[in-house]
C-alpha positions in Angstrom: 72.6 51.3 211.3 76.0 52.3 210.9 76.3 55.7 209.5 79.4 57.7 207.7 79.3 61.5 208.3 80.5 63.0 204.6 81.2 66.6 204.0 80.8 68.1 200.9 82.7 71.4 200.1 80.4 74.3 199.7 81.2 77.0 197.3 83.3 76.7 193.8 83.9 73.1 194.5 80.3 71.9 195.0 79.0 71.7 191.8 82.1 69.5 190.6 82.0 67.3 193.5 78.5 66.3 193.2 79.0 65.8 189.4 81.8 63.6 190.5 79.7 61.8 193.0 77.0 61.3 190.4 79.6 59.5 188.1 80.6 57.7 191.1 76.9 56.3 191.4 75.7 58.6 194.1 72.8 61.0 193.4 73.1 63.7 195.8 70.5 66.7 195.9 71.3 70.1 197.5 68.3 72.3 198.7 69.0 76.2 198.7 67.6 76.2 201.9 69.5 73.6 203.7 73.1 72.5 204.7 72.2 68.9 204.6 71.9 67.4 201.2 70.3 64.1 200.6 72.0 61.1 199.1 70.6 57.6 197.9 72.8 55.9 200.4 71.2 54.8 203.9 74.6 54.6 205.3 75.8 58.1 204.6 74.9 61.3 206.0 76.2 64.4 204.3 76.7 68.2 205.1 77.8 71.2 203.5 80.8 72.6 204.8 83.3 75.4 203.6 86.5 73.8 202.4 88.3 76.1 204.6 87.0 74.5 207.4 86.6 70.8 206.5 89.7 69.7 207.7 89.4 71.0 211.4 85.7 69.4 211.6 87.2 65.9 210.3 90.1 66.4 212.8 87.8 66.9 215.8 85.5 63.9 214.4 82.2 66.2 213.7 82.2 64.7 210.7 84.1 61.3 209.4 85.6 62.0 206.4 85.3 64.9 203.8 86.5 66.3 200.4 88.6 69.5 200.6 91.7 71.0 199.1 95.0 70.3 200.2 95.7 73.9 200.5 93.1 74.2 203.3 94.5 71.4 205.1 98.1 72.8 205.1 96.5 76.1 206.2 94.8 74.8 209.1 97.5 72.4 209.9 94.9 69.7 210.5 95.8 66.4 211.6 93.9 63.9 209.5 94.2 60.8 207.4 94.5 61.7 203.6 92.7 58.8 202.2 93.3 59.6 198.4 93.9 62.7 196.2 91.6 63.7 193.1 92.7 65.7 190.4 89.7 67.8 190.0 88.8 71.6 190.5 86.0 74.1 189.5 86.9 74.0 185.7 89.0 71.2 184.9 90.6 67.9 185.8 93.8 69.4 187.1 95.6 71.1 189.9 95.3 74.3 190.9 97.8 76.7 191.8 98.3 79.6 194.6 100.6 82.2 193.0 102.0 85.6 194.0 101.1 88.1 191.4 101.8 91.9 191.5 100.2 94.5 189.1 101.6 94.5 185.6 103.8 97.6 185.8 105.1 96.8 189.3 109.0 97.0 189.9 108.5 93.8 192.1 110.1 90.7 190.0 111.0 88.1 192.9 110.0 87.0 196.3 112.9 88.9 197.8 111.7 92.1 196.5 108.6 91.7 198.8 110.9 92.5 201.7 108.7 95.1 204.0 105.9 94.9 201.6 102.2 94.4 202.3 100.6 91.2 200.6 96.8 90.1 200.9 95.4 86.6 200.8 93.1 84.2 202.1 95.9 81.6 202.5 97.8 83.3 205.1 99.7 80.7 207.2 101.2 79.2 204.3 102.3 82.5 202.5 103.8 83.4 206.0 105.7 80.1 206.0 106.6 80.3 202.4 108.3 83.9 202.8 109.8 82.8 206.1 111.5 80.1 204.4 113.1 82.4 202.2 114.1 84.9 204.9 111.5 87.6 203.6 109.4 89.6 206.1 106.3 91.2 205.1 102.9 92.5 206.3 100.7 89.4 205.3 96.7 90.3 205.8 93.9 88.2 205.6 91.8 88.9 202.6 88.0 88.4 202.7 87.4 88.3 199.1 88.0 90.5 196.0 91.6 89.9 196.4 92.5 90.8 192.6 91.0 94.1 193.0 93.4 95.0 196.0 96.5 95.8 194.3 97.9 98.4 193.8 95.8 100.3 195.7 95.8 98.6 199.1 98.6 96.2 198.8 101.7 95.7 197.1 100.8 91.9 196.2 98.4 89.1 196.5 98.6 85.1 196.9 95.8 84.2 194.9 94.1 80.9 193.6 94.1 80.2 190.2 93.2 77.3 187.8 94.1 79.2 184.3 95.5 82.6 185.2 92.9 84.2 183.0 91.1 86.3 185.7 94.6 87.5 186.9 95.5 88.8 183.2 91.9 90.2 183.1 92.8 92.5 186.2 96.3 93.2 184.9 98.2 91.2 187.4 101.6 89.5 186.7 102.2 86.0 188.6 106.2 86.1 190.0 105.8 82.4 191.6 103.8 79.8 192.7 103.4 79.1 196.2 101.7 75.9 196.0 100.0 73.3 193.9 96.8 71.8 195.3 94.6 69.0 194.4 91.0 68.1 196.3 91.7 65.6 199.1 89.6 63.0 200.5 90.4 63.2 204.3 89.4 61.2 207.4 89.3 61.4 211.0 91.7 59.0 212.5 89.0 57.4 214.8 86.7 57.0 212.0 89.6 55.4 209.9 90.3 53.1 212.7 86.6 51.6 212.9 86.5 49.0 210.7 83.4 49.3 209.2 83.8 53.1 208.3 87.0 52.2 207.2 85.7 50.0 204.7 83.1 52.3 203.7 85.6 55.3 203.3 87.7 53.0 201.1 84.9 52.2 198.8 84.1 55.8 198.5 87.7 56.7 197.9 87.8 53.8 194.9 84.7 54.9 193.6 85.5 58.5 193.5 89.1 57.7 192.0 87.4 55.8 189.3 85.1 58.6 188.1 88.2 61.0 188.1 90.0 58.7 185.8 86.8 57.9 183.6 86.3 61.4 183.0 89.4 61.5 180.4 88.7 58.2 178.7 86.1 56.8 176.5 85.4 52.9 175.5 85.5 51.8 172.0 83.7 48.7 170.4 84.3 47.5 167.1 83.9 44.6 164.5 86.9 43.3 162.9 87.1 41.0 159.8 89.6 37.6 160.4 91.9 39.0 157.7 92.2 42.5 159.5 92.7 41.4 163.2 96.7 41.4 163.2 96.7 45.3 161.6 93.8 46.7 164.0 95.8 45.1 166.9 98.7 47.1 166.0 97.1 50.3 166.5 95.2 49.6 169.8 96.8 51.1 173.0 95.2 49.5 176.2 95.1 49.7 179.7 95.9 46.0 179.8 94.9 43.9 176.8 91.9 44.4 174.5 89.1 42.4 175.0 88.5 40.0 171.9 85.8 37.9 171.4 84.6 35.9 168.4 81.7 36.7 166.3 78.9 34.1 165.1 79.6 32.0 162.1 83.2 32.7 162.0 82.6 36.2 160.6 85.5 37.8 162.7 86.0 39.3 166.1 84.6 41.9 168.6 86.9 44.1 169.9 86.6 46.3 173.1 89.0 48.8 174.7 89.5 51.9 177.1 91.4 54.6 175.9 92.2 58.3 176.5 89.5 60.6 175.0 92.0 62.7 173.2 93.7 59.7 171.8 90.1 58.2 170.9 89.7 61.1 168.2 92.9 60.2 166.4 92.7 56.5 166.6 89.3 55.8 165.5 90.0 57.1 161.6 93.2 54.6 161.8 91.2 51.5 163.0 88.8 52.2 160.2 91.6 52.1 157.6 93.1 49.1 159.2 89.9 47.2 158.7 87.7 47.8 161.8 84.0 48.1 161.3 81.0 49.2 163.3 83.2 51.3 165.7 81.2 52.4 168.5 82.5 55.3 171.0 80.7 55.8 174.6 81.5 57.4 177.8 82.4 55.9 181.1 81.2 56.6 184.5 84.1 54.8 186.5 87.3 53.1 185.6 88.6 50.9 188.6 92.3 50.3 187.9 
């Protein structure tokens, strides 16, 4: 049997990834004692791998395809095929940022002020290149963890990953500049991508994963509309394309169905009711394939 080897990121992205895969239609079970999760697809084998290492193992062909951050692909300089970018992180549906931060009372105000200073980060290569592009030479040291606690006693500045900036503020750190933005990537080994069966399987995963991400911000709306209210209700409805409209039995009116952003639905529903819609139902979506 053909088999695709899929790398699932271990650590902060693990839970969000498994939830995303569940929405995509895959049930993944992780044992606390194993690096080999089970998945309800006989054509896929899975392994937990640190996102920092993922792209290197994909590049070498040890695994066919994996999920990791664009930051770690750039940090490793890996030659991999980027199949799709998926905007999800540990806490929210968004890009994450690697930021340059200093203590709140630091005299450092810009990147230029880092000349000759000491910086701690896990993203050493990207940080070094970023500073070099701006003509700044600094002592950049690898941080094994607790990076936010190292300034100001051990280093002058840090480069750290953040989603909201709340942890940096809690540690009395001030953001000077964003080094890079990053999203989760599905990356593939070139040989796997050139294999027809594996490529089709990878493309299927990409389509389902992307559909699950899109669906997290959308809901479906169903409603009935009396004959005389159809025009007014249609004026209220945004849609990915056009709303699905079917006639009710005995000429009682119409049934409408539409997909909208969840933030729009909460404003739209009262307007639809006032326009004449009845029996409005809102339901969650697992996947939206555009």
